[in-house]
C-alpha positions as CSV (number, residue, x, y, z in Angstrom):
1,M,3.7,0.2,16.3
2,A,6.2,1.2,13.6
3,T,5.8,4.3,11.5
4,W,6.7,4.8,7.8
5,P,9.9,6.8,7.9
6,S,9.4,10.4,6.6
7,K,12.7,10.3,4.8
8,F,11.2,7.9,2.2
9,K,9.4,10.5,0.1
10,I,6.4,9.5,-1.9
11,L,6.0,10.7,-5.5
12,R,2.4,11.8,-6.0
13,D,2.8,11.4,-9.8
14,N,2.7,7.6,-9.7
15,F,0.2,7.2,-6.8
16,T,-2.8,4.9,-7.5
17,E,-5.6,3.9,-5.1
18,S,-8.1,1.1,-5.6
19,L,-11.6,1.2,-4.1
20,P,-12.5,-1.5,-1.6
21,D,-14.2,-4.6,-3.1
22,R,-17.1,-5.4,-0.7
23,V,-19.4,-7.2,-3.0
24,I,-19.9,-10.9,-3.5
25,S,-21.8,-12.2,-6.6
26,S,-23.7,-15.5,-6.8
27,N,-24.9,-16.8,-10.1
28,M,-28.6,-17.7,-10.3
29,D,-30.2,-20.4,-12.4
30,V,-32.2,-17.8,-14.2
31,G,-31.6,-14.0,-14.5
32,P,-28.8,-11.8,-13.3
33,A,-26.4,-12.6,-10.6
34,K,-27.4,-11.9,-7.0
35,K,-25.1,-9.3,-5.4
36,R,-24.7,-8.6,-1.7
37,R,-22.2,-6.8,0.5
38,R,-19.7,-9.2,1.9
39,T,-18.7,-6.8,4.7
40,I,-18.9,-3.1,5.7
41,L,-15.2,-2.8,6.7
42,T,-12.6,-3.9,4.2
43,S,-9.0,-3.1,3.3
44,Y,-8.0,-1.6,0.0
45,R,-4.7,-1.2,-1.8
46,I,-2.5,1.7,-2.9
47,N,0.5,1.7,-5.2
48,L,3.2,4.3,-4.8
49,T,6.7,5.1,-5.7
50,T,9.1,6.3,-3.1
51,I,12.5,8.0,-3.5
52,I,15.3,6.6,-1.4
53,A,18.7,8.2,-1.0
54,M,21.6,5.9,-1.7
55,S,22.7,6.1,1.9
56,D,19.2,5.0,3.1
57,V,18.7,1.9,1.0
58,D,19.8,-0.4,3.8
59,E,17.4,1.4,6.2
60,F,14.5,0.9,3.7
61,R,15.4,-2.8,3.4
62,Q,15.5,-3.2,7.1
63,F,12.1,-1.4,7.5
64,Y,10.6,-3.8,5.1
65,L,12.2,-6.9,6.8
66,D,11.0,-5.6,10.2
67,N,7.4,-4.9,9.0
68,D,6.9,-7.4,6.1
69,V,3.9,-9.0,7.9
70,S,3.0,-6.4,10.5
71,V,0.9,-3.2,10.5
72,F,2.5,0.2,10.7
73,D,1.4,3.8,10.7
74,F,1.4,5.6,7.4
75,V,0.4,9.1,6.3
76,H,-2.0,8.6,3.4
77,P,-0.8,10.7,0.4
78,R,-4.3,11.8,-0.6
79,T,-5.9,12.5,2.8
80,N,-2.8,13.3,4.9
81,Q,-4.4,11.2,7.6
82,I,-2.5,8.6,9.6
83,V,-3.8,5.1,8.6
84,Q,-2.7,1.6,9.4
85,A,-1.0,-0.2,6.5
86,R,1.0,-3.3,5.7
87,F,3.0,-4.4,2.7
88,A,0.9,-6.1,0.1
89,S,3.9,-7.2,-1.9
90,V,7.6,-7.1,-1.9
91,P,8.9,-3.6,-2.9
92,S,11.3,-3.5,-5.9
93,P,14.0,-0.8,-5.5
94,T,15.5,0.5,-8.8
95,L,18.7,2.4,-9.0
96,N,18.6,5.7,-10.9
97,E,21.6,8.0,-11.4
98,T,22.0,9.2,-7.8
99,Y,19.1,7.7,-5.9
100,Y,16.8,4.7,-5.7
101,T,13.1,4.6,-6.4
102,A,10.9,1.7,-5.0
103,S,7.6,0.6,-6.2
104,V,5.5,-0.2,-3.1
105,E,2.1,-1.7,-2.8
106,L,0.4,-1.2,0.5
107,E,-2.8,-2.6,2.0
108,I,-4.7,0.0,4.0
109,M,-6.4,-1.6,6.9
110,P,-10.0,-0.7,7.9
């Protein structure tokens, strides 16, 4: 299994984390909707910004292309635990003066 390269530093300023959505609602003929848990284990998403050196942009691109549908090990920025993650959307690198930043959305697997 691949591992997120440590050279792609994560900015904690722009880090966001969503809570898992485990609830399903069913409308009733009368009264409030019925709610129940869909599952106990579910994935959730995190959004982060990573800094990429100009010389490492091709390596970041190749990491994405090699792992665009597969699961890889990732050190969670909040817990510092190794979790399994996969890309939830295509990253969008942006050139700044001397480096790139990339907005990344990951799905953290249960």
